[in-house]
C-alpha positions in Angstrom: 155.7 182.0 -64.7 158.0 179.4 -66.3 159.1 176.6 -63.7 162.6 176.6 -62.5 164.5 174.0 -64.3 166.3 171.5 -62.0 169.3 169.3 -63.1 168.3 165.7 -63.6 171.4 164.0 -63.1 173.0 161.3 -60.6 172.6 163.7 -57.7 168.8 163.7 -58.3 168.6 160.1 -57.9 167.6 159.0 -54.2 167.6 155.8 -52.4 165.5 155.5 -49.1 165.8 152.7 -46.7 162.6 151.0 -45.8 161.9 152.9 -42.6 162.3 156.2 -44.5 160.1 155.0 -47.2 157.2 154.1 -44.6 157.5 157.3 -42.9 157.5 159.5 -46.2 154.8 157.4 -48.0 152.8 156.3 -45.0 149.5 156.2 -47.2 150.9 153.3 -49.2 150.9 151.3 -45.9 148.0 152.7 -43.8 145.8 154.3 -46.4 144.4 157.7 -45.1 146.3 159.2 -42.1 143.1 161.0 -40.6 142.7 162.3 -37.0 141.0 159.5 -35.5 137.4 160.6 -36.4 136.8 157.9 -39.0 137.1 153.9 -38.6 139.4 153.7 -41.4 141.9 156.4 -40.2 145.5 155.3 -39.7 145.7 155.0 -36.1 143.2 152.2 -36.2 145.0 150.4 -39.0 148.1 150.5 -36.7 145.9 148.8 -33.9 144.5 146.4 -36.5 147.9 145.3 -37.7 149.2 144.4 -34.3 145.7 142.6 -33.2 145.9 140.7 -36.4 149.0 139.1 -35.4 147.6 137.9 -32.2 144.5 136.7 -33.7 146.7 134.7 -36.3 148.1 132.9 -33.1 144.4 131.9 -32.1 143.8 130.6 -35.8 146.8 128.4 -35.5 145.6 127.1 -32.2 147.9 128.9 -29.7 146.1 131.3 -27.3 142.5 132.0 -26.8 142.8 135.5 -25.1 143.9 138.8 -26.1 144.1 141.7 -23.8 144.0 145.2 -25.3 144.6 148.4 -23.2 144.5 152.0 -24.0 146.2 154.7 -21.7 145.5 158.1 -23.4 147.4 157.9 -26.7 149.1 154.7 -26.2 147.7 151.2 -27.0 149.1 147.8 -25.5 148.2 144.5 -27.0 149.0 141.3 -25.1 148.3 137.9 -26.5 148.9 134.4 -25.0 150.1 132.6 -28.2 153.5 131.1 -28.8 155.5 134.2 -28.7 157.8 135.7 -31.4 161.1 133.2 -31.5 163.5 135.1 -29.0 166.4 135.4 -31.4 164.2 137.1 -34.1 162.0 139.5 -31.9 163.8 142.7 -32.9 164.1 141.7 -36.6 160.4 140.7 -37.0 159.4 144.2 -35.9 161.9 146.2 -37.8 163.3 144.4 -40.8 161.0 144.6 -44.0 160.3 141.0 -45.4 161.1 139.3 -42.2 158.5 137.0 -40.6 157.0 133.7 -39.9 154.0 134.2 -42.2 156.1 133.4 -45.2 156.1 129.8 -43.7 152.9 128.0 -44.6 153.5 125.4 -42.1 153.5 127.9 -39.3 150.8 130.3 -40.4 148.4 128.6 -42.9 145.8 131.7 -43.0 147.0 135.1 -42.5 146.1 138.6 -43.9 149.6 140.0 -43.2 151.4 137.9 -45.7 153.8 140.8 -47.0 155.9 141.0 -43.7 155.2 144.7 -43.6 152.4 145.2 -40.9 154.1 145.4 -37.5 157.4 147.1 -39.1 154.9 149.9 -40.3 153.5 150.2 -36.9 156.8 150.6 -35.5 158.1 153.1 -38.3 155.0 155.3 -37.7 155.0 155.4 -34.0 156.8 157.7 -31.5 157.2 155.0 -29.0 157.2 151.4 -29.7 157.8 148.4 -27.4 157.8 144.7 -28.2 158.2 141.8 -25.7 158.1 138.2 -26.3 157.9 135.4 -23.7 158.8 131.9 -24.6 159.5 128.9 -22.2 160.5 131.0 -19.0 162.6 133.6 -21.0 161.9 136.9 -22.7 163.4 139.5 -25.1 162.3 143.0 -25.1 162.9 145.9 -27.7 162.3 149.6 -27.4 162.1 151.9 -30.5 161.5 155.4 -31.3 160.1 156.3 -34.7 161.3 152.8 -35.9 165.1 153.2 -34.5 166.1 150.8 -32.0 167.0 152.4 -28.7 167.8 149.4 -26.4 166.8 145.8 -25.9 166.6 143.5 -22.9 166.4 139.7 -22.2 166.4 137.3 -19.2 164.3 135.0 -17.4 160.7 135.2 -16.5 159.4 132.0 -15.2 156.1 133.6 -14.1 155.0 135.0 -17.3 152.9 132.9 -19.7 154.2 132.5 -23.3 153.1 135.2 -25.7 153.8 138.6 -27.2 153.1 142.0 -26.1 153.2 145.3 -28.3 152.8 148.8 -27.2 152.8 151.8 -29.6 152.2 155.6 -29.6 151.2 157.0 -33.1 153.8 159.5 -34.0 152.4 163.2 -33.8 155.0 164.0 -36.7 152.7 161.7 -38.9 149.3 161.9 -37.5 149.3 165.4 -36.0 146.5 166.0 -33.5 144.4 162.7 -33.1 142.0 161.0 -30.8 141.1 157.5 -30.4 137.3 156.8 -30.6 136.4 153.7 -28.4 133.2 153.1 -30.5 135.3 152.4 -33.6 137.7 150.1 -31.5 134.9 148.2 -29.9 133.0 147.7 -33.1 136.4 146.3 -34.6 136.9 144.0 -31.7 133.2 142.6 -31.8 134.0 141.7 -35.5 137.2 139.9 -34.2 134.9 137.9 -31.8 132.3 137.0 -34.3 134.9 135.8 -36.8 136.8 133.7 -34.4 134.2 132.0 -32.3 135.9 130.9 -29.0 138.4 133.8 -28.9 138.3 136.3 -25.9 139.2 139.9 -26.5 139.4 142.2 -23.7 139.5 146.1 -24.1 139.9 148.2 -21.0 137.9 145.8 -19.0 135.2 145.1 -21.6 135.2 141.5 -23.0 134.1 140.5 -26.5 133.4 136.8 -27.0 131.1 134.9 -29.7 129.6 131.4 -29.4 127.9 131.3 -32.8 130.1 133.3 -35.0 128.8 134.9 -38.1 125.1 134.1 -36.9 125.9 136.5 -34.0 127.2 139.0 -36.1 124.0 139.0 -38.5 121.7 138.9 -35.4 123.5 142.1 -34.1 123.3 143.9 -37.6 119.5 142.9 -37.7 118.8 144.2 -34.2 115.0 145.0 -34.1 114.5 144.4 -38.0 112.4 141.2 -38.6 113.9 138.5 -40.5 111.5 136.6 -42.9 113.0 133.3 -41.9 115.5 131.9 -39.5 119.0 132.9 -40.3 120.8 130.1 -42.4 124.1 129.5 -41.0 126.7 127.3 -42.4 130.4 126.8 -41.0 133.2 124.7 -42.7 137.0 124.6 -42.4 137.8 127.3 -44.8 134.3 128.8 -45.1 131.5 130.3 -42.9 128.4 132.2 -44.2 125.0 133.4 -42.8 122.1 135.0 -44.6 118.4 135.9 -44.3 115.8 138.1 -45.9 114.2 141.2 -44.5 111.6 143.6 -46.0 114.1 146.3 -46.7 115.3 147.2 -50.2 118.4 146.2 -51.8 121.0 143.6 -50.7 123.6 144.1 -48.1 126.9 142.0 -47.4 129.7 141.9 -44.9 132.7 139.9 -46.4 135.8 138.9 -44.8 139.1 137.2 -45.8 141.3 135.7 -43.0 139.5 138.2 -40.5 140.0 141.3 -42.9 136.8 143.0 -43.6 136.8 143.6 -47.2 134.2 146.5 -47.4 134.4 146.5 -51.1 133.7 142.9 -51.4 135.6 141.2 -54.1 135.7 137.5 -55.9 134.5 135.9 -52.6 131.6 138.0 -52.3 130.5 137.7 -56.0 130.8 133.8 -55.6 128.8 133.9 -52.4 125.9 135.6 -54.3 126.2 133.1 -57.3 126.1 130.2 -54.8 123.0 131.5 -53.0 121.3 131.9 -56.4 122.2 128.4 -57.7 121.3 126.7 -54.5 117.9 128.3 -54.3 117.0 127.7 -58.0 118.2 124.0 -57.7 116.0 123.5 -54.6 112.9 125.2 -56.1 113.4 123.7 -59.6 113.0 127.3 -61.0 115.2 129.9 -62.8 114.6 133.0 -60.7 116.5 136.0 -61.7 119.4 137.2 -59.5 117.9 140.7 -58.4 114.6 138.8 -57.4 116.5 136.4 -55.3 118.7 138.9 -53.6 116.5 141.8 -52.9 116.0 142.2 -49.2 119.0 139.6 -48.5 121.5 140.5 -45.9 124.5 138.2 -45.8 127.9 137.6 -44.4 130.8 135.4 -45.7 134.2 134.8 -44.2 136.9 132.6 -46.0 140.3 131.3 -44.9 142.9 131.7 -47.7 146.5 131.0 -48.4 148.2 133.8 -50.3 145.3 136.0 -50.7 145.5 138.6 -53.5 144.0 142.1 -52.8 143.4 145.0 -54.9 145.2 147.5 -52.7 147.5 147.5 -49.7 144.6 148.3 -47.5 143.1 144.9 -48.4 139.4 146.3 -48.9 138.8 144.0 -52.1 139.8 140.5 -52.7 141.1 139.8 -56.2 141.9 136.2 -56.0 140.1 134.4 -58.9 140.7 130.7 -57.8 138.3 131.0 -55.0 135.1 131.3 -57.2 134.5 127.7 -58.1 134.9 126.0 -54.7 132.9 128.8 -52.9 130.0 128.6 -55.5 129.8 124.9 -55.2 130.2 124.9 -51.3 127.5 127.5 -50.7 125.1 126.1 -53.2 125.2 122.7 -51.7 124.8 124.0 -48.3 121.7 126.1 -49.2 120.1 123.1 -51.0 120.7 120.9 -48.1 119.5 123.7 -45.4 116.3 124.4 -47.5 115.2 120.7 -47.7 115.6 120.5 -43.9 113.9 123.7 -43.0 110.5 123.5 -44.9 108.9 126.5 -43.2 111.8 128.7 -43.9 112.1 127.5 -47.4 108.5 128.3 -48.1 109.0 131.9 -46.7 112.0 132.3 -48.8 110.3 131.2 -52.0 107.3 133.6 -51.4 109.7 136.4 -50.9 111.3 135.9 -54.1 107.9 135.6 -56.0 106.9 138.8 -54.4 110.1 140.5 -55.4 109.7 139.1 -59.1 106.1 140.6 -59.2 107.4 144.1 -57.9 110.3 144.0 -60.2 107.9 143.6 -63.1 105.6 146.3 -62.0 108.7 148.5 -61.4 110.1 147.7 -64.9 107.1 149.4 -66.4 107.5 152.6 -64.2 111.3 152.8 -65.1 110.4 152.7 -68.7 108.0 155.5 -68.3 110.6 157.5 -66.1 113.3 156.9 -69.0 111.0 157.9 -71.7 109.8 161.1 -69.6 113.6 162.0 -69.2 114.3 161.6 -72.8 111.7 164.2 -73.7 112.9 166.6 -71.0 116.5 166.8 -71.9 119.4 164.8 -73.8 121.6 165.4 -70.9 120.7 165.0 -67.1 119.4 168.2 -65.8 121.6 170.1 -63.3 124.5 167.7 -63.7 127.9 169.0 -64.5 130.0 166.1 -65.0 133.7 165.2 -64.7 136.0 163.5 -67.2 136.8 160.3 -65.1 134.5 157.9 -63.3 134.6 155.1 -61.1 135.5 152.1 -63.0 137.7 153.9 -65.6 141.2 152.4 -66.0 142.8 155.6 -65.4 143.6 155.9 -61.7 141.7 159.1 -61.4 138.4 157.2 -61.4 139.1 156.2 -57.8 139.0 159.8 -56.9 136.0 160.6 -58.8 133.4 162.7 -56.8 129.9 164.0 -57.2 128.7 166.9 -54.9 125.0 167.1 -54.3 124.3 170.6 -53.5 121.3 173.0 -53.1 120.5 176.2 -55.4 122.1 177.7 -58.4 124.3 180.0 -56.2 126.1 177.2 -54.3 126.2 175.0 -57.5 127.8 178.1 -59.3 130.6 178.5 -56.8 131.3 174.8 -56.8 131.5 174.5 -60.6 133.8 177.2 -60.8 136.1 176.0 -58.1 136.0 172.2 -58.9 138.5 170.0 -60.4 137.0 169.3 -63.8 138.9 165.8 -64.2 137.4 164.4 -61.0 134.7 166.5 -59.4 130.9 166.6 -60.8 128.2 168.7 -59.4 124.6 168.0 -59.2 122.5 171.0 -58.3 119.0 170.3 -56.6 115.9 172.1 -57.2 114.8 173.0 -53.6 113.9 170.2 -51.1 113.8 166.7 -52.4 110.8 164.4 -51.8 110.5 162.9 -48.1 110.5 159.4 -49.3 110.3 157.7 -45.8 107.7 154.9 -45.8 107.2 155.2 -49.6 107.5 152.3 -51.9 110.4 152.1 -54.4 108.3 153.2 -57.2 108.0 156.6 -55.7 111.5 157.6 -56.5 111.2 156.7 -60.2 108.0 158.9 -60.3 109.7 161.7 -58.8 111.7 163.6 -61.6 114.4 164.9 -59.4 115.2 161.7 -57.3 115.3 159.9 -60.6 117.6 162.3 -62.1 119.9 161.9 -59.0 120.0 158.0 -59.8 120.7 158.7 -63.5 123.6 161.0 -62.5 125.0 158.3 -60.3 124.3 155.5 -62.6 122.3 153.6 -60.1 118.9 153.2 -61.9 119.3 149.6 -62.0 122.1 148.4 -59.5 124.3 150.1 -57.1 127.1 148.2 -58.7 127.0 150.7 -61.6 127.9 153.6 -59.5 129.8 156.2 -61.7 131.6 158.1 -58.7 133.8 156.9 -55.7 132.5 159.6 -53.5 129.0 160.8 -53.2 129.2 164.1 -51.2 126.2 165.8 -49.6 127.0 169.6 -49.7 124.2 171.7 -48.1 124.0 175.0 -46.2 124.8 174.9 -42.4 121.2 176.4 -41.6 117.9 174.8 -40.9 116.8 174.5 -44.5 120.2 172.9 -45.4 120.1 170.4 -42.5 116.5 169.5 -43.6 117.7 168.9 -47.2 120.5 166.9 -46.0 118.2 164.7 -44.0 115.9 164.1 -46.9 119.0 163.0 -49.1 120.1 160.6 -46.3 116.8 159.1 -46.0 116.6 158.6 -49.8 120.0 156.8 -49.7 119.4 154.9 -46.4 116.0 153.5 -47.6 116.7 152.6 -51.0 120.6 152.4 -51.6 121.8 151.1 -48.2 124.6 149.1 -50.0 126.1 152.2 -51.4 126.3 153.6 -47.9 127.7 150.4 -46.4 130.4 150.4 -48.9 131.7 153.9 -47.8 130.7 155.9 -50.6 128.5 158.6 -49.1 129.9 161.6 -47.2 128.9 164.9 -45.9 130.9 168.0 -46.7 132.1 170.1 -43.9 132.4 173.8 -44.9 133.6 176.8 -42.7 131.0 178.7 -40.6 133.2 181.7 -40.1 135.9 183.6 -41.5 138.0 185.5 -39.0 140.4 188.2 -40.6 142.3 191.5 -40.4 144.8 192.8 -42.6 147.5 190.5 -41.9 145.8 187.3 -40.9 142.9 185.0 -42.2 141.5 182.0 -40.5 138.5 179.9 -41.6 136.8 178.2 -38.6 134.5 175.1 -38.7 133.1 175.6 -35.3 132.3 178.2 -32.6 135.2 176.8 -30.6 137.7 177.4 -33.4 136.1 180.8 -33.9 136.7 181.8 -30.4 140.4 180.5 -30.5 140.8 182.5 -33.7 139.3 185.6 -32.2 142.1 185.3 -29.3 145.0 185.2 -31.7 143.7 187.8 -34.2 143.7 191.4 -32.9 140.9 193.7 -34.1 139.2 190.9 -36.3 136.3 191.2 -38.8 134.1 188.2 -38.3 132.0 186.6 -41.0 129.2 184.2 -40.4 128.6 182.1 -43.6 125.0 181.3 -43.7 125.0 179.5 -47.0 127.5 177.9 -49.6 126.5 180.6 -52.0 128.3 183.1 -49.7 131.6 181.6 -50.2 133.3 182.8 -53.2 134.8 180.3 -55.8 138.2 181.3 -54.9 137.5 180.4 -51.3 135.6 177.3 -52.2 138.5 175.7 -54.1 140.5 175.3 -50.8 137.5 173.4 -49.1 137.0 170.8 -51.9 140.8 170.0 -52.7 142.5 166.8 -51.4 142.4 167.8 -47.8 138.7 168.7 -47.7 136.7 167.9 -44.6 134.4 164.9 -45.1 132.3 163.0 -42.7 131.6 159.5 -44.0 128.1 158.3 -43.3 128.5 155.2 -41.5 125.8 152.6 -40.4 126.3 150.7 -37.2 123.4 148.2 -37.8 120.3 148.1 -40.0 118.2 148.5 -36.9 119.6 151.8 -36.0 118.8 152.9 -39.5 115.2 152.1 -39.2 115.0 153.6 -35.7 116.7 156.9 -36.9 114.5 157.2 -39.9 111.4 156.6 -38.1 112.5 159.2 -35.4 113.7 162.0 -37.6 111.6 161.5 -41.0 108.4 159.9 -39.7 105.1 161.6 -38.5 105.8 164.5 -36.2 105.9 163.3 -32.5 106.2 164.9 -29.1 109.5 163.1 -28.5 111.0 164.7 -31.6 109.9 168.2 -30.7 111.4 167.6 -27.3 114.7 166.3 -28.8 115.0 169.4 -31.1 114.4 171.6 -28.3 116.8 169.9 -26.0 119.6 169.8 -28.8 118.8 173.2 -30.4 122.1 175.0 -31.4 121.5 178.8 -31.3 122.1 180.7 -34.4 125.0 182.9 -34.4 124.5 186.3 -35.8 
């Protein structure tokens, strides 16, 4: 059917004010909207924008305490900094491009330099309140959906200077949502580690750190044994810490002005380079980067005026001028520390030499795997590729996705339903190898796991990943859960950095279809099914036992832009090891009891 022609004239041109634009294009300001089930969902970005302003006060030497309270959907943040200048309180939370962070003398190091953060919170909140106390006086403003309702001002001699902001995310934007205290507390711990001496209180729980990034690394390691004591360096604009473990790969946590840059960037690359140069200078060697960094876990935080990020959500630093001074500072600190810690230096060099030996052994195995693959097929078996990939200049590369699914039936449905531009399908042949406890060479000797590596482009480095999203799509039955766990083990053991960067997801597909002649509802849980049965009279109920039972026409709506995904999230390295030992190690009575106690009965 031909599309209806719409006149393109003066009437077609629209002008939105800043408030309307934020509400209409919220994703440009807060990334994903979400429902609160993921730490990157919009409600947490709103909270972050408010807390960032309070942390900026601490960085500037004003106020060592922040109090955060949550009452149902409403969040209240009170700092004890300088307070917003009273004559500009309303403007600072409602007028775009208004704020003190344009003045480098007032705010030297801040993430929110674009003057949008708190305004976006205001615009995307159903209720928003701001109050500033300065010198015994206060000014307060009340808003709804970004529009000023009323303001108050007067004297308040008993109140300490500072700013308080309260907001309730707008259901018109966020729909039904729920705050997750675990996500909030993890973010607050990061704030504490990045700002030693700052106290953050959340509903009565206080977060504080004495040794900054060293404390952060200690927490991430947990019960994982470090090969040598953590190297910790703290300077005016730079703080970093690192050590080596016996785990595979390299993992980093990087920050700019307190912003967690989970996709790294120029500061993280310079950090890696500085470590390599420092170790080689100390040892008088020319160790290869992969040998130096395998098993390394590090964290870096820098303070930078006018940082340039590669997106509005500030996940990756693009500022190129940071490289020379970070490389030099890290190199010098590493050399100095190694000369002063002979025992640690010896353990580190021995670790690198072991890595070097293993890499050479693995290189021969990789060569054999490549030759075997060439003989098997020109193309990667069972991969139906897409047109655009991560790293392509075309914007669709950022949407590139690969589904790892089981069996030809499910794979066939996905192939017919997919978006050929951005969605690839890799079909597994039964259950993958349980690689828990195995050495790295095992995944190169195993044909299917090697082909997964080839499909993803990560044979040599996670940095070569071809897809922005790696999605495990398995049946919602015992076998499907087992395959999912086997794949999770594979990624968490050998490609943990891929998981830390947020690339690994699990696809949620409906368990039930409830319908009659007039209505059709897909349900993702028994609770949703029961609710649908109450609404639909005389329903026919279908239980999907496998992905292959969902037709391509139905599948299409479950893998579109609004598909339900659960991102695989790692709280700490120690949790990964404990979980893998429990679920994928030798059978134990404890695991049997866990399965029995948590068994979900099958629905016929």
